FIKOLZA-1660 file (N, C-alpha, C; in steps of 0.1 Angstrom, whole numbers, plus 5000, padded with zeros to 4 digits):
% residues 261
   i   px   py   pz ch aa at
   1 5091 4470 3861  A  M  N
   1 5102 4475 3852  A  M CA
   1 5098 4474 3838  A  M  C
   2 5100 4485 3830  A  N  N
   2 5096 4486 3816  A  N CA
   2 5109 4487 3808  A  N  C
   3 5110 4479 3798  A  I  N
   3 5121 4479 3788  A  I CA
   3 5116 4483 3775  A  I  C
   4 5122 4494 3769  A  K  N
   4 5119 4499 3756  A  K CA
   4 5126 4491 3745  A  K  C
   5 5139 4489 3746  A  K  N
   5 5147 4482 3736  A  K CA
   5 5154 4471 3743  A  K  C
   6 5154 4459 3736  A  Y  N
   6 5162 4447 3741  A  Y CA
   6 5171 4443 3730  A  Y  C
   7 5184 4445 3733  A  L  N
   7 5195 4442 3723  A  L CA
   7 5204 4431 3727  A  L  C
   8 5209 4424 3717  A  R  N
   8 5218 4413 3720  A  R CA
   8 5231 4415 3711  A  R  C
   9 5240 4422 3716  A  P  N
   9 5253 4425 3709  A  P CA
   9 5261 4412 3706  A  P  C
  10 5269 4413 3696  A  L  N
  10 5277 4401 3692  A  L CA
  10 5291 4402 3696  A  L  C
  11 5296 4413 3702  A  N  N
  11 5309 4414 3707  A  N CA
  11 5310 4424 3719  A  N  C
  12 5320 4423 3726  A  I  N
  12 5322 4431 3739  A  I CA
  12 5322 4446 3736  A  I  C
  13 5329 4450 3725  A  D  N
  13 5330 4465 3722  A  D CA
  13 5316 4470 3719  A  D  C
  14 5308 4463 3712  A  E  N
  14 5294 4467 3708  A  E CA
  14 5286 4468 3721  A  E  C
  15 5287 4459 3730  A  A  N
  15 5280 4459 3743  A  A CA
  15 5284 4471 3751  A  A  C
  16 5297 4473 3752  A  Y  N
  16 5302 4485 3760  A  Y CA
  16 5297 4498 3754  A  Y  C
  17 5297 4499 3741  A  G  N
  17 5292 4511 3735  A  G CA
  17 5277 4514 3738  A  G  C
  18 5269 4503 3737  A  L  N
  18 5255 4505 3740  A  L CA
  18 5253 4509 3755  A  L  C
  19 5261 4504 3763  A  L  N
  19 5260 4506 3778  A  L CA
  19 5262 4521 3781  A  L  C
  20 5269 4528 3773  A  Q  N
  20 5271 4542 3776  A  Q CA
  20 5259 4551 3773  A  Q  C
  21 5249 4546 3766  A  S  N
  21 5237 4554 3764  A  S CA
  21 5229 4556 3776  A  S  C
  22 5220 4566 3777  A  K  N
  22 5212 4569 3788  A  K CA
  22 5202 4557 3792  A  K  C
  23 5201 4554 3805  A  N  N
  23 5192 4544 3809  A  N CA
  23 5194 4530 3803  A  N  C
  24 5206 4527 3800  A  A  N
  24 5209 4514 3795  A  A CA
  24 5214 4505 3806  A  A  C
  25 5210 4492 3806  A  V  N
  25 5214 4483 3817  A  V CA
  25 5218 4470 3811  A  V  C
  26 5227 4463 3818  A  I  N
  26 5231 4449 3814  A  I CA
  26 5221 4439 3819  A  I  C
  27 5218 4430 3810  A  I  N
  27 5210 4418 3815  A  I CA
  27 5219 4406 3816  A  I  C
  28 5221 4402 3828  A  G  N
  28 5229 4389 3831  A  G CA
  28 5219 4378 3831  A  G  C
  29 5216 4373 3843  A  G  N
  29 5205 4363 3844  A  G CA
  29 5192 4370 3847  A  G  C
  30 5193 4383 3851  A  G  N
  30 5180 4391 3853  A  G CA
  30 5174 4388 3866  A  G  C
  31 5180 4381 3875  A  A  N
  31 5174 4376 3887  A  A CA
  31 5171 4388 3897  A  A  C
  32 5179 4398 3897  A  F  N
  32 5178 4408 3907  A  F CA
  32 5174 4422 3901  A  F  C
  33 5171 4422 3888  A  L  N
  33 5167 4435 3882  A  L CA
  33 5154 4441 3888  A  L  C
  34 5145 4432 3892  A  N  N
  34 5132 4436 3897  A  N CA
  34 5133 4440 3912  A  N  C
  35 5145 4441 3917  A  L  N
  35 5145 4446 3931  A  L CA
  35 5141 4460 3933  A  L  C
  36 5141 4468 3921  A  G  N
  36 5136 4482 3922  A  G CA
  36 5128 4485 3909  A  G  C
  37 5120 4495 3910  A  N  N
  37 5112 4499 3899  A  N CA
  37 5120 4509 3890  A  N  C
  38 5121 4507 3878  A  R  N
  38 5129 4515 3869  A  R CA
  38 5124 4515 3855  A  R  C
  39 5127 4525 3847  A  E  N
  39 5124 4526 3833  A  E CA
  39 5137 4523 3826  A  E  C
  40 5138 4513 3818  A  V  N
  40 5150 4509 3811  A  V CA
  40 5148 4512 3796  A  V  C
  41 5157 4522 3791  A  E  N
  41 5156 4525 3777  A  E CA
  41 5162 4514 3769  A  E  C
  42 5174 4509 3773  A  T  N
  42 5180 4498 3765  A  T CA
  42 5185 4487 3774  A  T  C
  43 5180 4475 3772  A  A  N
  43 5185 4463 3779  A  A CA
  43 5195 4456 3770  A  A  C
  44 5206 4453 3776  A  I  N
  44 5217 4447 3768  A  I CA
  44 5219 4432 3773  A  I  C
  45 5216 4423 3764  A  D  N
  45 5217 4409 3767  A  D CA
  45 5231 4404 3763  A  D  C
  46 5239 4398 3773  A  L  N
  46 5253 4394 3770  A  L CA
  46 5254 4379 3766  A  L  C
  47 5243 4373 3763  A  S  N
  47 5243 4358 3761  A  S CA
  47 5251 4354 3749  A  S  C
  48 5254 4363 3739  A  K  N
  48 5261 4360 3727  A  K CA
  48 5276 4363 3728  A  K  C
  49 5281 4366 3740  A  L  N
  49 5295 4371 3741  A  L CA
  49 5304 4360 3746  A  L  C
  50 5300 4348 3747  A  N  N
  50 5309 4337 3751  A  N CA
  50 5315 4339 3765  A  N  C
  51 5307 4343 3774  A  L  N
  51 5311 4346 3788  A  L CA
  51 5306 4335 3797  A  L  C
  52 5302 4324 3792  A  N  N
  52 5297 4313 3800  A  N CA
  52 5307 4302 3800  A  N  C
  53 5317 4302 3810  A  F  N
  53 5327 4292 3810  A  F CA
  53 5334 4291 3824  A  F  C
  54 5339 4280 3826  A  I  N
  54 5348 4277 3838  A  I CA
  54 5360 4270 3833  A  I  C
  55 5372 4276 3835  A  E  N
  55 5384 4270 3829  A  E CA
  55 5396 4273 3838  A  E  C
  56 5406 4265 3836  A  E  N
  56 5419 4267 3843  A  E CA
  56 5430 4270 3833  A  E  C
  57 5437 4281 3836  A  K  N
  57 5447 4286 3827  A  K CA
  57 5458 4293 3834  A  K  C
  58 5470 4290 3831  A  N  N
  58 5482 4297 3837  A  N CA
  58 5481 4298 3853  A  N  C
  59 5477 4287 3859  A  G  N
  59 5477 4287 3874  A  G CA
  59 5465 4294 3880  A  G  C
  60 5455 4297 3872  A  E  N
  60 5443 4304 3877  A  E CA
  60 5431 4297 3872  A  E  C
  61 5420 4298 3881  A  F  N
  61 5407 4294 3877  A  F CA
  61 5400 4306 3871  A  F  C
  62 5394 4305 3860  A  L  N
  62 5386 4316 3854  A  L CA
  62 5372 4313 3853  A  L  C
  63 5363 4322 3857  A  I  N
  63 5349 4320 3857  A  I CA
  63 5343 4331 3849  A  I  C
  64 5336 4328 3838  A  G  N
  64 5330 4338 3829  A  G CA
  64 5318 4344 3836  A  G  C
  65 5316 4357 3833  A  A  N
  65 5305 4365 3840  A  A CA
  65 5291 4359 3837  A  A  C
  66 5289 4352 3826  A  M  N
  66 5275 4347 3823  A  M CA
  66 5273 4333 3828  A  M  C
  67 5283 4328 3835  A  T  N
  67 5282 4314 3842  A  T CA
  67 5271 4315 3853  A  T  C
  68 5261 4306 3852  A  T  N
  68 5251 4307 3863  A  T CA
  68 5256 4302 3876  A  T  C
  69 5250 4306 3887  A  L  N
  69 5254 4301 3900  A  L CA
  69 5253 4286 3901  A  L  C
  70 5243 4280 3895  A  R  N
  70 5241 4266 3895  A  R CA
  70 5252 4258 3888  A  R  C
  71 5256 4263 3876  A  K  N
  71 5267 4257 3869  A  K CA
  71 5280 4257 3876  A  K  C
  72 5283 4268 3883  A  L  N
  72 5295 4269 3891  A  L CA
  72 5294 4260 3903  A  L  C
  73 5282 4260 3910  A  E  N
  73 5280 4252 3922  A  E CA
  73 5283 4237 3919  A  E  C
  74 5278 4232 3908  A  T  N
  74 5279 4218 3905  A  T CA
  74 5292 4214 3897  A  T  C
  75 5300 4224 3894  A  S  N
  75 5312 4221 3887  A  S CA
  75 5323 4213 3895  A  S  C
  76 5331 4206 3888  A  S  N
  76 5342 4198 3895  A  S CA
  76 5351 4208 3901  A  S  C
  77 5353 4220 3895  A  F  N
  77 5362 4230 3900  A  F CA
  77 5358 4234 3914  A  F  C
  78 5345 4238 3915  A  A  N
  78 5340 4243 3928  A  A CA
  78 5340 4232 3939  A  A  C
  79 5337 4220 3935  A  K  N
  79 5336 4209 3945  A  K CA
  79 5350 4204 3950  A  K  C
  80 5360 4205 3941  A  E  N
  80 5373 4199 3944  A  E CA
  80 5384 4208 3949  A  E  C
  81 5381 4221 3949  A  N  N
  81 5391 4231 3953  A  N CA
  81 5386 4239 3965  A  N  C
  82 5396 4244 3973  A  F  N
  82 5393 4252 3984  A  F CA
  82 5383 4246 3994  A  F  C
  83 5385 4233 3996  A  D  N
  83 5376 4225 4005  A  D CA
  83 5361 4226 4001  A  D  C
  84 5359 4228 3988  A  G  N
  84 5345 4229 3983  A  G CA
  84 5337 4241 3988  A  G  C
  85 5344 4251 3992  A  V  N
  85 5338 4263 3998  A  V CA
  85 5329 4270 3988  A  V  C
  86 5332 4270 3976  A  I  N
  86 5324 4277 3966  A  I CA
  86 5310 4270 3964  A  I  C
  87 5311 4257 3963  A  T  N
  87 5299 4249 3962  A  T CA
  87 5290 4251 3975  A  T  C
  88 5296 4251 3987  A  K  N
  88 5289 4253 3999  A  K CA
  88 5283 4266 4000  A  K  C
  89 5290 4276 3995  A  T  N
  89 5284 4290 3995  A  T CA
  89 5272 4291 3986  A  T  C
  90 5274 4286 3974  A  L  N
  90 5263 4288 3964  A  L CA
  90 5251 4280 3967  A  L  C
  91 5253 4268 3974  A  S  N
  91 5241 4260 3977  A  S CA
  91 5232 4266 3987  A  S  C
  92 5237 4276 3994  A  C  N
  92 5228 4283 4004  A  C CA
  92 5219 4294 3998  A  C  C
  93 5221 4297 3985  A  I  N
  93 5214 4308 3979  A  I CA
  93 5201 4304 3974  A  I  C
  94 5190 4309 3980  A  M  N
  94 5176 4307 3976  A  M CA
  94 5174 4293 3972  A  M  C
  95 5167 4291 3960  A  G  N
  95 5165 4278 3955  A  G CA
  95 5172 4275 3942  A  G  C
  96 5171 4262 3937  A  V  N
  96 5178 4258 3925  A  V CA
  96 5173 4266 3913  A  V  C
  97 5160 4269 3913  A  Q  N
  97 5155 4277 3901  A  Q CA
  97 5162 4290 3900  A  Q  C
  98 5164 4297 3911  A  L  N
  98 5170 4310 3910  A  L CA
  98 5185 4308 3906  A  L  C
  99 5192 4298 3912  A  R  N
  99 5206 4296 3909  A  R CA
  99 5208 4291 3894  A  R  C
 100 5198 4286 3888  A  N  N
 100 5198 4282 3874  A  N CA
 100 5197 4295 3865  A  N  C
 101 5193 4306 3871  A  T  N
 101 5191 4318 3863  A  T CA
 101 5201 4329 3866  A  T  C
 102 5204 4331 3879  A  A  N
 102 5213 4342 3883  A  A CA
 102 5227 4339 3878  A  A  C
 103 5234 4349 3874  A  T  N
 103 5248 4347 3869  A  T CA
 103 5258 4352 3880  A  T  C
 104 5270 4347 3878  A  I  N
 104 5281 4351 3887  A  I CA
 104 5284 4366 3884  A  I  C
 105 5284 4370 3871  A  G  N
 105 5286 4384 3868  A  G CA
 105 5277 4394 3875  A  G  C
 106 5264 4390 3874  A  G  N
 106 5254 4399 3880  A  G CA
 106 5255 4399 3895  A  G  C
 107 5258 4388 3901  A  S  N
 107 5260 4387 3915  A  S CA
 107 5271 4395 3921  A  S  C
 108 5282 4395 3913  A  V  N
 108 5294 4402 3917  A  V CA
 108 5294 4417 3913  A  V  C
 109 5290 4420 3901  A  Y  N
 109 5290 4434 3896  A  Y CA
 109 5279 4442 3904  A  Y  C
 110 5269 4436 3909  A  G  N
 110 5258 4443 3916  A  G CA
 110 5264 4447 3930  A  G  C
 111 5274 4441 3935  A  R  N
 111 5280 4445 3948  A  R CA
 111 5270 4446 3959  A  R  C
 112 5261 4436 3959  A  Y  N
 112 5250 4436 3969  A  Y CA
 112 5256 4433 3983  A  Y  C
 113 5251 4440 3993  A  G  N
 113 5255 4438 4006  A  G CA
 113 5251 4424 4011  A  G  C
 114 5240 4419 4006  A  F  N
 114 5236 4406 4011  A  F CA
 114 5243 4394 4004  A  F  C
 115 5252 4397 3995  A  S  N
 115 5258 4386 3987  A  S CA
 115 5266 4376 3995  A  S  C
 116 5263 4363 3992  A  D  N
 116 5271 4353 3998  A  D CA
 116 5284 4350 3991  A  D  C
 117 5283 4350 3977  A  I  N
 117 5295 4346 3970  A  I CA
 117 5306 4356 3970  A  I  C
 118 5302 4369 3971  A  I  N
 118 5312 4379 3972  A  I CA
 118 5321 4377 3984  A  I  C
 119 5315 4374 3995  A  T  N
 119 5323 4372 4007  A  T CA
 119 5333 4361 4006  A  T  C
 120 5329 4350 3999  A  T  N
 120 5338 4338 3997  A  T CA
 120 5348 4342 3987  A  T  C
 121 5345 4348 3976  A  F  N
 121 5355 4352 3966  A  F CA
 121 5365 4362 3972  A  F  C
 122 5360 4371 3981  A  L  N
 122 5369 4380 3988  A  L CA
 122 5379 4373 3996  A  L  C
 123 5375 4362 4003  A  A  N
 123 5384 4355 4012  A  A CA
 123 5394 4347 4003  A  A  C
 124 5390 4343 3991  A  L  N
 124 5399 4336 3982  A  L CA
 124 5408 4346 3974  A  L  C
 125 5407 4359 3977  A  D  N
 125 5415 4369 3971  A  D CA
 125 5413 4369 3956  A  D  C
 126 5401 4368 3951  A  A  N
 126 5397 4368 3937  A  A CA
 126 5400 4381 3931  A  A  C
 127 5401 4381 3917  A  E  N
 127 5402 4393 3909  A  E CA
 127 5391 4393 3899  A  E  C
 128 5388 4405 3895  A  V  N
 128 5378 4407 3885  A  V CA
 128 5384 4414 3872  A  V  C
 129 5379 4411 3861  A  E  N
 129 5384 4417 3848  A  E CA
 129 5372 4424 3842  A  E  C
 130 5373 4437 3840  A  L  N
 130 5363 4446 3834  A  L CA
 130 5367 4450 3820  A  L  C
 131 5357 4452 3812  A  C  N
 131 5359 4456 3798  A  C CA
 131 5367 4469 3797  A  C  C
 132 5364 4479 3805  A  N  N
 132 5371 4492 3804  A  N CA
 132 5381 4493 3816  A  N  C
 133 5378 4488 3827  A  G  N
 133 5386 4490 3839  A  G CA
 133 5398 4481 3841  A  G  C
 134 5398 4470 3832  A  G  N
 134 5408 4460 3833  A  G CA
 134 5408 4451 3845  A  G  C
 135 5419 4445 3849  A  K  N
 135 5419 4436 3859  A  K CA
 135 5423 4442 3872  A  K  C
 136 5416 4439 3883  A  M  N
 136 5419 4444 3896  A  M CA
 136 5414 4434 3907  A  M  C
 137 5418 4436 3919  A  S  N
 137 5413 4428 3930  A  S CA
 137 5399 4430 3932  A  S  C
 138 5392 4420 3936  A  L  N
 138 5378 4421 3940  A  L CA
 138 5376 4431 3951  A  L  C
 139 5386 4431 3960  A  E  N
 139 5385 4441 3972  A  E CA
 139 5385 4455 3966  A  E  C
 140 5394 4458 3957  A  K  N
 140 5394 4472 3951  A  K CA
 140 5381 4475 3944  A  K  C
 141 5376 4465 3936  A  F  N
 141 5364 4467 3929  A  F CA
 141 5352 4471 3938  A  F  C
 142 5352 4464 3950  A  L  N
 142 5341 4467 3959  A  L CA
 142 5342 4481 3965  A  L  C
 143 5354 4486 3965  A  E  N
 143 5356 4500 3971  A  E CA
 143 5355 4511 3961  A  E  C
 144 5358 4508 3948  A  E  N
 144 5357 4518 3938  A  E CA
 144 5343 4521 3934  A  E  C
 145 5341 4534 3929  A  K  N
 145 5328 4538 3923  A  K CA
 145 5329 4535 3908  A  K  C
 146 5328 4523 3904  A  I  N
 146 5328 4519 3890  A  I CA
 146 5314 4518 3885  A  I  C
 147 5312 4525 3873  A  D  N
 147 5298 4525 3868  A  D CA
 147 5300 4523 3852  A  D  C
 148 5290 4518 3846  A  R  N
 148 5289 4516 3832  A  R CA
 148 5301 4509 3826  A  R  C
 149 5304 4498 3832  A  D  N
 149 5314 4489 3827  A  D CA
 149 5308 4475 3827  A  D  C
 150 5315 4466 3821  A  I  N
 150 5311 4452 3819  A  I CA
 150 5320 4443 3826  A  I  C
 151 5316 4435 3835  A  L  N
 151 5324 4424 3841  A  L CA
 151 5325 4413 3832  A  L  C
 152 5337 4409 3829  A  L  N
 152 5340 4398 3819  A  L CA
 152 5342 4385 3826  A  L  C
 153 5350 4385 3836  A  K  N
 153 5353 4372 3843  A  K CA
 153 5359 4374 3857  A  K  C
 154 5359 4364 3865  A  I  N
 154 5365 4363 3878  A  I CA
 154 5376 4354 3877  A  I  C
 155 5388 4357 3884  A  S  N
 155 5399 4348 3884  A  S CA
 155 5403 4346 3898  A  S  C
 156 5407 4333 3901  A  I  N
 156 5411 4329 3914  A  I CA
 156 5424 4321 3913  A  I  C
 157 5434 4324 3920  A  K  N
 157 5447 4317 3919  A  K CA
 157 5445 4303 3924  A  K  C
 158 5451 4293 3917  A  K  N
 158 5451 4279 3921  A  K CA
 158 5462 4277 3931  A  K  C
 159 5460 4281 3944  A  D  N
 159 5470 4281 3954  A  D CA
 159 5467 4271 3965  A  D  C
 160 5457 4263 3964  A  N  N
 160 5454 4252 3973  A  N CA
 160 5451 4257 3987  A  N  C
 161 5446 4269 3989  A  R  N
 161 5443 4274 4002  A  R CA
 161 5431 4267 4007  A  R  C
 162 5430 4265 4020  A  K  N
 162 5419 4260 4027  A  K CA
 162 5409 4271 4030  A  K  C
 163 5396 4267 4031  A  A  N
 163 5386 4278 4032  A  A CA
 163 5374 4272 4039  A  A  C
 164 5366 4281 4045  A  A  N
 164 5353 4278 4051  A  A CA
 164 5344 4289 4050  A  A  C
 165 5331 4286 4049  A  Y  N
 165 5320 4296 4047  A  Y CA
 165 5309 4293 4057  A  Y  C
 166 5304 4303 4064  A  I  N
 166 5293 4301 4074  A  I CA
 166 5284 4313 4073  A  I  C
 167 5271 4310 4073  A  N  N
 167 5262 4322 4073  A  N CA
 167 5250 4319 4083  A  N  C
 168 5243 4330 4085  A  M  N
 168 5231 4329 4094  A  M CA
 168 5219 4335 4086  A  M  C
 169 5208 4327 4085  A  R  N
 169 5196 4332 4078  A  R CA
 169 5184 4330 4087  A  R  C
 170 5174 4338 4085  A  N  N
 170 5162 4336 4093  A  N CA
 170 5154 4325 4087  A  N  C
 171 5156 4322 4074  A  S  N
 171 5150 4310 4068  A  S CA
 171 5158 4307 4056  A  S  C
 172 5157 4295 4051  A  S  N
 172 5166 4290 4040  A  S CA
 172 5164 4298 4027  A  S  C
 173 5152 4304 4025  A  A  N
 173 5150 4311 4013  A  A CA
 173 5152 4326 4014  A  A  C
 174 5157 4330 4026  A  D  N
 174 5160 4344 4028  A  D CA
 174 5174 4348 4025  A  D  C
 175 5177 4361 4024  A  F  N
 175 5191 4365 4023  A  F CA
 175 5198 4363 4036  A  F  C
 176 5212 4362 4036  A  S  N
 176 5220 4362 4048  A  S CA
 176 5217 4374 4057  A  S  C
 177 5216 4372 4070  A  L  N
 177 5217 4384 4078  A  L CA
 177 5231 4387 4083  A  L  C
 178 5240 4377 4081  A  I  N
 178 5254 4379 4082  A  I CA
 178 5261 4366 4076  A  I  C
 179 5272 4368 4070  A  N  N
 179 5280 4357 4065  A  N CA
 179 5295 4359 4067  A  N  C
 180 5302 4348 4068  A  V  N
 180 5317 4349 4071  A  V CA
 180 5324 4339 4062  A  V  C
 181 5335 4343 4056  A  A  N
 181 5344 4334 4049  A  A CA
 181 5358 4335 4054  A  A  C
 182 5365 4324 4057  A  V  N
 182 5379 4325 4061  A  V CA
 182 5387 4315 4052  A  V  C
 183 5398 4320 4048  A  A  N
 183 5407 4312 4040  A  A CA
 183 5421 4312 4046  A  A  C
 184 5429 4301 4044  A  M  N
 184 5442 4300 4050  A  M CA
 184 5452 4296 4039  A  M  C
 185 5462 4303 4037  A  K  N
 185 5473 4300 4028  A  K CA
 185 5486 4302 4035  A  K  C
 186 5495 4291 4035  A  D  N
 186 5508 4292 4041  A  D CA
 186 5506 4296 4056  A  D  C
 187 5496 4291 4063  A  N  N
 187 5493 4294 4077  A  N CA
 187 5490 4308 4080  A  N  C
 188 5486 4315 4069  A  R  N
 188 5481 4329 4071  A  R CA
 188 5466 4330 4068  A  R  C
 189 5459 4336 4077  A  F  N
 189 5444 4337 4075  A  F CA
 189 5440 4349 4068  A  F  C
 190 5429 4348 4061  A  R  N
 190 5422 4359 4055  A  R CA
 190 5407 4358 4059  A  R  C
 191 5402 4368 4066  A  I  N
 191 5389 4368 4072  A  I CA
 191 5380 4378 4066  A  I  C
 192 5368 4374 4061  A  C  N
 192 5359 4384 4055  A  C CA
 192 5345 4382 4060  A  C  C
 193 5339 4394 4062  A  V  N
 193 5325 4394 4068  A  V CA
 193 5316 4402 4059  A  V  C
 194 5305 4395 4055  A  G  N
 194 5295 4402 4046  A  G CA
 194 5281 4403 4052  A  G  C
 195 5272 4409 4045  A  A  N
 195 5258 4411 4049  A  A CA
 195 5258 4417 4063  A  A  C
 196 5265 4428 4064  A  R  N
 196 5266 4435 4078  A  R CA
 196 5255 4445 4081  A  R  C
 197 5246 4449 4073  A  P  N
 197 5242 4444 4060  A  P CA
 197 5249 4451 4048  A  P  C
 198 5260 4458 4050  A  K  N
 198 5268 4464 4040  A  K CA
 198 5276 4454 4032  A  K  C
 199 5283 4459 4022  A  R  N
 199 5292 4450 4014  A  R CA
 199 5302 4443 4022  A  R  C
 200 5306 4431 4018  A  A  N
 200 5317 4423 4025  A  A CA
 200 5329 4431 4026  A  A  C
 201 5336 4429 4037  A  K  N
 201 5349 4436 4040  A  K CA
 201 5359 4426 4046  A  K  C
 202 5371 4429 4044  A  V  N
 202 5382 4421 4049  A  V CA
 202 5385 4426 4064  A  V  C
 203 5385 4417 4073  A  A  N
 203 5387 4421 4087  A  A CA
 203 5402 4421 4090  A  A  C
 204 5409 4432 4087  A  Y  N
 204 5423 4432 4088  A  Y CA
 204 5429 4432 4102  A  Y  C
 205 5422 4438 4111  A  E  N
 205 5427 4438 4125  A  E CA
 205 5425 4424 4131  A  E  C
 206 5414 4417 4128  A  A  N
 206 5413 4403 4133  A  A CA
 206 5423 4394 4126  A  A  C
 207 5426 4397 4114  A  M  N
 207 5437 4389 4107  A  M CA
 207 5450 4391 4113  A  M  C
 208 5453 4403 4116  A  S  N
 208 5466 4406 4122  A  S CA
 208 5468 4399 4135  A  S  C
 209 5457 4399 4143  A  F  N
 209 5458 4392 4156  A  F CA
 209 5460 4377 4154  A  F  C
 210 5451 4370 4146  A  I  N
 210 5452 4356 4145  A  I CA
 210 5465 4351 4138  A  I  C
 211 5470 4359 4129  A  N  N
 211 5482 4356 4122  A  N CA
 211 5495 4357 4130  A  N  C
 212 5493 4363 4142  A  S  N
 212 5505 4365 4151  A  S CA
 212 5502 4357 4164  A  S  C
 213 5492 4348 4164  A  S  N
 213 5489 4341 4176  A  S CA
 213 5489 4326 4173  A  S  C
 214 5491 4318 4184  A  E  N
 214 5488 4304 4183  A  E CA
 214 5473 4302 4181  A  E  C
 215 5469 4294 4171  A  V  N
 215 5455 4293 4168  A  V CA
 215 5449 4282 4176  A  V  C
 216 5439 4286 4184  A  N  N
 216 5431 4277 4192  A  N CA
 216 5417 4283 4194  A  N  C
 217 5408 4276 4201  A  E  N
 217 5395 4282 4203  A  E CA
 217 5395 4295 4209  A  E  C
 218 5404 4297 4219  A  E  N
 218 5404 4310 4226  A  E CA
 218 5408 4322 4216  A  E  C
 219 5419 4319 4209  A  T  N
 219 5424 4330 4200  A  T CA
 219 5414 4332 4188  A  T  C
 220 5408 4321 4184  A  A  N
 220 5398 4322 4173  A  A CA
 220 5386 4331 4177  A  A  C
 221 5382 4329 4190  A  L  N
 221 5371 4337 4195  A  L CA
 221 5375 4351 4196  A  L  C
 222 5387 4353 4200  A  R  N
 222 5392 4367 4202  A  R CA
 222 5393 4374 4188  A  R  C
 223 5397 4366 4178  A  A  N
 223 5396 4372 4164  A  A CA
 223 5382 4376 4160  A  A  C
 224 5373 4368 4164  A  G  N
 224 5359 4371 4161  A  G CA
 224 5354 4384 4168  A  G  C
 225 5359 4385 4181  A  E  N
 225 5356 4397 4189  A  E CA
 225 5362 4410 4182  A  E  C
 226 5374 4408 4178  A  I  N
 226 5381 4420 4171  A  I CA
 226 5373 4424 4158  A  I  C
 227 5370 4414 4151  A  A  N
 227 5362 4417 4138  A  A CA
 227 5349 4424 4141  A  A  C
 228 5342 4420 4152  A  S  N
 228 5329 4425 4156  A  S CA
 228 5330 4440 4160  A  S  C
 229 5342 4444 4166  A  T  N
 229 5344 4457 4171  A  T CA
 229 5351 4467 4161  A  T  C
 230 5357 4461 4151  A  T  N
 230 5365 4470 4141  A  T CA
 230 5357 4471 4128  A  T  C
 231 5348 4462 4125  A  L  N
 231 5339 4464 4113  A  L CA
 231 5326 4471 4117  A  L  C
 232 5321 4478 4107  A  Q  N
 232 5308 4485 4110  A  Q CA
 232 5296 4476 4107  A  Q  C
 233 5286 4476 4116  A  F  N
 233 5274 4468 4114  A  F CA
 233 5262 4477 4115  A  F  C
 234 5252 4474 4107  A  G  N
 234 5239 4481 4107  A  G CA
 234 5228 4472 4110  A  G  C
 235 5216 4479 4112  A  G  N
 235 5204 4471 4114  A  G CA
 235 5194 4473 4102  A  G  C
 236 5186 4462 4100  A  D  N
 236 5176 4463 4090  A  D CA
 236 5164 4454 4094  A  D  C
 237 5156 4450 4085  A  I  N
 237 5144 4442 4088  A  I CA
 237 5148 4428 4093  A  I  C
 238 5160 4423 4089  A  R  N
 238 5164 4410 4093  A  R CA
 238 5171 4409 4106  A  R  C
 239 5179 4419 4110  A  A  N
 239 5186 4418 4123  A  A CA
 239 5191 4432 4127  A  A  C
 240 5193 4433 4140  A  S  N
 240 5199 4446 4145  A  S CA
 240 5214 4446 4144  A  S  C
 241 5220 4457 4145  A  A  N
 241 5234 4458 4144  A  A CA
 241 5241 4450 4156  A  A  C
 242 5234 4451 4168  A  E  N
 242 5240 4444 4179  A  E CA
 242 5240 4429 4178  A  E  C
 243 5229 4424 4172  A  Y  N
 243 5228 4410 4169  A  Y CA
 243 5238 4405 4159  A  Y  C
 244 5240 4413 4149  A  R  N
 244 5250 4409 4139  A  R CA
 244 5264 4409 4145  A  R  C
 245 5267 4418 4154  A  K  N
 245 5280 4418 4161  A  K CA
 245 5282 4406 4169  A  K  C
 246 5272 4402 4176  A  E  N
 246 5273 4389 4184  A  E CA
 246 5275 4377 4175  A  E  C
 247 5268 4377 4164  A  L  N
 247 5269 4366 4155  A  L CA
 247 5283 4365 4149  A  L  C
 248 5288 4377 4146  A  C  N
 248 5302 4378 4140  A  C CA
 248 5312 4371 4148  A  C  C
 249 5311 4374 4161  A  K  N
 249 5321 4367 4170  A  K CA
 249 5321 4352 4169  A  K  C
 250 5309 4347 4169  A  A  N
 250 5308 4332 4169  A  A CA
 250 5311 4326 4155  A  A  C
 251 5307 4333 4144  A  L  N
 251 5309 4327 4131  A  L CA
 251 5323 4328 4127  A  L  C
 252 5330 4339 4130  A  V  N
 252 5344 4340 4127  A  V CA
 252 5352 4329 4134  A  V  C
 253 5349 4327 4147  A  K  N
 253 5355 4316 4155  A  K CA
 253 5353 4302 4148  A  K  C
 254 5340 4299 4145  A  R  N
 254 5337 4286 4139  A  R CA
 254 5344 4285 4125  A  R  C
 255 5345 4295 4117  A  A  N
 255 5351 4294 4104  A  A CA
 255 5366 4291 4106  A  A  C
 256 5373 4298 4115  A  I  N
 256 5387 4296 4117  A  I CA
 256 5390 4282 4122  A  I  C
 257 5382 4277 4131  A  M  N
 257 5384 4264 4136  A  M CA
 257 5381 4253 4125  A  M  C
 258 5371 4256 4117  A  E  N
 258 5368 4247 4106  A  E CA
 258 5380 4246 4096  A  E  C
 259 5386 4257 4093  A  V  N
 259 5398 4257 4084  A  V CA
 259 5410 4249 4089  A  V  C
 260 5412 4250 4102  A  I  N
 260 5424 4243 4107  A  I CA
 260 5422 4228 4110  A  I  C
 261 5409 4224 4109  A  Q  N
 261 5407 4210 4112  A  Q CA
 261 5411 4201 4101  A  Q  C
% end
C-alpha cells in the first residue's frame, strides 16, 4: 500500500470533508489496511479527534471509535457487564500486539465477515453513530451500503442482559471460521451468527422458536438447527459451508445453555 498524503485533522468536520476526496481512506489503528493492495491518495488519521473513550451516560455505554480492542477488553465496563462477554470476545482475537493497535471503529466500520466483535455487539443490540448518517442500529448499518462516512462511537444500552459468545478457529491466531453470540433480556433471546463467512446476521427464525418454547437442551439444539437451515453459509479456505452449518447447530445450543445457567 502506498500513501501519498498523511493528514491529521483537528475536528470531525475537517476529517469528513477530506474523506470525500478521491482515494481517501480513514486510518484507525491501521491493522487491516494491508489486507489488500491499494494506492491511497490521502490517509486521514483520526487520533486528534478525541474518539478514544469508554463512558456511561444516560443509561448507555459509549465506546469511542478510536478505542483499541485491548483497552476495551481490559476495561471494567467490558469485564463487569453482560457476563463479561465483550472481554471474552476480544480476548480471542489474534494476539495482544494486534489488539493494542486495532480499533473498535475500524473493526466495526470495516464490516468484515470474519469479525468477532460485530457478532457480539449485534447480540447486544448495539447502535452506531456516524458523522453524516447519524445514529442507527448496528443491524441496519451492516445491511446498508454506507460509504465515505466516519464512525464516531458505539452505544449499548445498560439493560443487564445476559450474554454468551462462542467461536471455532483452526488455530488461536486465525480468524473465526464461525462465531455465535446469544443474549437474553427479560427471558427473550437474541441469536447472532457470524463468520459464515459472510457478515454476522440475526437468526430471527431460531429466535422465534426458542422464545416460544421451554428452554432446555433439546429446544436449544433445535434452535441451532433452525439457524443452520435459515441462514446462508459459504465455503472458503477455512471451512466448507456444510461444516459451518454443523458447527452452527452445536454452537447456538451451547451459547443458549450458557446464557441460562
